N, C-alpha and C positions, 0 to 999 in steps of 0.2 A: 588193467595194468598199462603202463606206458610202453608202446611198441618200439623197441630199440632196432634201428635200421641195420646195425651191424649184425644182430642175431637173425634178422629177416633174410639178409643176403647170405649169411653163413649157411643157414639151414636149407635155403632153396638151391644155392649153387652146389653144395656138396651132395644134396639129395639127387639132383640131376646127374652129377658125375657118377654117383654110386649106381643109379639106375642104368646109365649108359654102360658102365663096366659089366653089370650083370647080363645085359643083353649081348655084349661081345663074348663073354665067357660062355653063355648059353649057346651062342652060334657055334663055337668051337666044339662044345659037347655034342651038338646036334649032328654036325658033319663028321666028327671024328678026325684024329690027327692025319690019317692016311689020305683023306679026301680034301684036305686044305691045300689049295694051289698057291702059287706065288702071289697072285692078286689078292686072295683072301688073307694071307699073312700080312700083306701090306695094309689092307683095310683094317685089320685088327690092331696093327701097330699104330696107325693114325688115330683110330678111335680111342685107343688107350691114352694117347697124347692129349686128346680133347678132354677125356674124363679126368686126366691129371690136371689139366688147365682149370677146369671147373672147380675141382677140389682145392687147388691152390688159391683160386679166387676167394673161396669160402674161408680158407685159412687166413688170408690177408684181412678179410672183413672182420674176423674174430678179434684181431688186435685192436680195432677201434672200439671194442666193447670193454676194454681193460682200462681201469683208471690209471694204472702204472704199467705200461707195456714192457718196460725193462725188467719187470718182475714176473713176466709171463711163465717162467719156468716153475714158479711156485704153484701154478694152477694145476699141476699134475701130482703135487706132493701128497694129496689126500686121496689117492686112487682106491684105497681100501674101502672108503665109505662114501665117496662122492662120485655121482654119475658124470658130473661136469669134468672132473679130473680124468675119469676113464675115457670120456670123449676126447679130451686133450691128448691122450696117449693113442687112442684108436685112429684118429684122423691122420697124423703123419705116418703111422705104421701102414695104414691102408694105402696112402699115397706112394710109399716106397715099394709096396707090393705091386701096385699098378704100373709103376715105372719099370720094375723088373719084368712084368708080364709083357708090356709093350716092347721092351728091348729084346726080349727073347724071340718075339715074333719078327721083329725087324732083322734079327740076325739069323732067323730060320732055325733056332734051336729046337731040340726035341722035348724039352722039359716044360713046355708051355702049359700043359694041363695041370701039372703039379703046382706050378707057380700060381696059375689061375684059381685053383681050388683054395689055396691059402688066402689069396686076395679076396675071393668070394666070402670066405668065413669072416675075414676082417671087415668086409663091407657090411655084412649082416650084423656083426658086433657093433659097428659104428651106428647103424640105424637104431639098434636097441639102446645104446648109450644116449644118443640124442633125444630119443623119445622119452626115456625114463627120467631125464632131467626134469621134465614137466609132470610126468605121471606121478612121481614120488612126492610132489608138493600137495599134501592132502587137504590143506585148508583152502586151496584154490579149486573149488569143486568142478569148474569147467575143464580143468586139465586132468584131474585125478580119475582117469578112466582108461581102460585098455584101448578104447577107440583112438586115443591120442597117438599111441604107438603104432597102431594099425594104419592110421592116416599118414603118419610120417613115412612109413614104408611104401604104401601104395601111391601116394602123391609123388614121391621121389622116383619110384620105378616107372610111373606113367610118363613123367617128364623126360626121364632118361630114354624110354622107348621111343617117344616122339622125336627126341634128338637123334637117336640111332637111325630112324627112318629118314630124317633129313640128310645125315651123313651118307647113308647108302645111296640116296638119290644123287648127291653131289659126286660120289665115286662111281656112279653107274653100276651099282651092285644089283644082283638079282634078288637080294634080300628085302627090297623095298616093300612088296606086298605082305610078306610074312611079318616084318617089323611093324607095319601099319596096323595089321590085325591085332597084334599083341598090344600095341599102344592104345588102340581103341578099347580093347577088353579091360586093360588096366585103368583107363580113364573112367570107364563106366563103373568098375568096382570102387574106384576112389570116390566117385560121385555118390554112390550108395552109402559108403561108410562115413563120408563127411556129412551127408544129409542126416544120417543116424545120430552123429554127434551134435549137430545143430538142434535136432528134435530133443535129444536128451538134455542139452543145456537150457533149452527154452522151458523145460518142465522142472528145472531145479528149484528147490526151496532153500533159501539161505539158512545155514546152521547157526550163524552168528546174529546177534542183535547188538544194539548200542550198549547195553549193559555188559554183555560178555566181551565185547570188543575192547572196552576200556577197564574192565574189572570192577565195575561198581554195580551193585545189585539194587540200587534205589529204583522204584517203579517209574519215577518221572525224572528225566534228565533233559535239560535244555542247553544247547551250546550257544554261548554268547560271543565268543571270539576264539581264534586259534592260539592266541598268546603271543603273536608277533604280527608285524605290519604287512609283510609280503608273503610270498610263497616259500616253500621249504623243500628239502629232499623228499619228504613224504608226499607232498602234493604234486611233485614233478614226476617221480619215478613209479608211483603206484596208481596213477590215474591218467588216462589219455587226453582228457579235456575236450572231447568231442561230444556232440549231441546224439541222442538216440536216432534221429533221422540220418545223421552222417554214418552211423554204424549200419543201419539198414541198407544204405546206398552201397557201402563197401561190400556188404554180404552179397547182395544181388549182383554186383559187378564181378566178384570172384566166381560166383556160381556160373555166370555166363562165360567169362573169359577162360576159366580153367577147364571147363567140361564141354558144353555143346558146341562152342565155336571151334575149338581145336578138332573135335570129332568131325565136324562138317568139312574143315579144311583137309583133314586126312583123307576122307572119302573122295573129295573132289580132286585132291592132289594125286592120288593113286590112279583114279580112273582117267584123269586127264594128263597123266605123266608130267605134272607141273611141279618143278622144284620150288618155285616161288610160293605156291600154296602150302607146301610142306614146311617151308621156312616160316610162313605165317602161322601155321599150326603150333610150332614150337614157341614162337615169339608171343603169341596170344596166351598160350598156356603158362609160359613163365611169368608174364605180367599178371595173370590170374592168380598164380601161386604167391607172388609178392603181396597182392591184395589179401589173399587167404591168410597168409602168415601174419599180416598186420592185424586182421580181424581176430585171429587166434589169440594174440597178445591182448588186444583191446577188450575182448569179451570177458577175460578173466577178471573177476571182481575181488580185490584184496579186502579182507575184513576191516583193515584200518580206514578204508574209505567211508565207513559208517560214521566216523568221527571227522576226519580231516576234510572230506568233501561236502560236508554240510554247509560250511561257510568257507569259501576260498576265492 
């Protein structure tokens, strides 16, 4: 498939924002409302604003994926049957809940746990909606797996936890070591599940052949031309146009950038009390997730490529 950069930035930005919010709400649950001081209320309010900013960035990126942005409202009309429409409803609703959560902490209100619980439920709902957009496409074997949903959840939570570690270091919070440990654990878990999906996809055997792809049962089919002089929607949108060597390079790049390099920066940043290294951990991991998401789209092989990519 052709990797759309709007969807790449959408999923990585909102994933990090969701993961950051879950870390913030988990912090409140851990301490309890009575133990939260003014500085912690301020930290949770600022963190919520950052999570909201990341989510808003993803929302803006999503508009570049629309052919007719002025008709974006129609994207939620099929919410009963479409996971994409459900995501379109879940994202702004989650953002509104995060805004309310951050405002409640900024004002020192007592209802923060109740608001946070609603926002956390919406956050998990958004993860499910985003992942199921791809899991439900059965003819794309690389996506049609529970590992796709698990990876969306763990990768988003890992990047959000790394971002929370950075914010805690900037705000001189005592939560830096705890956040770093959680970020490291989530990164390791994400590496394991993403590696499992790579191994699964490498062992896949195509269910389609040229005969089934075009609906002709003749045993010998030879393509002579595409029927037009240049490219088409089919050749642009359903194939990435890169070589196998380029795909391998991107795969190893994201495996290094998203997992071991951030882990090393987290360890060195915490032991050396270096905010710069913690910032590098998040920056490297986010770059790795951009590459991972590009590879996620590019690896999916649409059955129509059996025909259109023979001669193009």
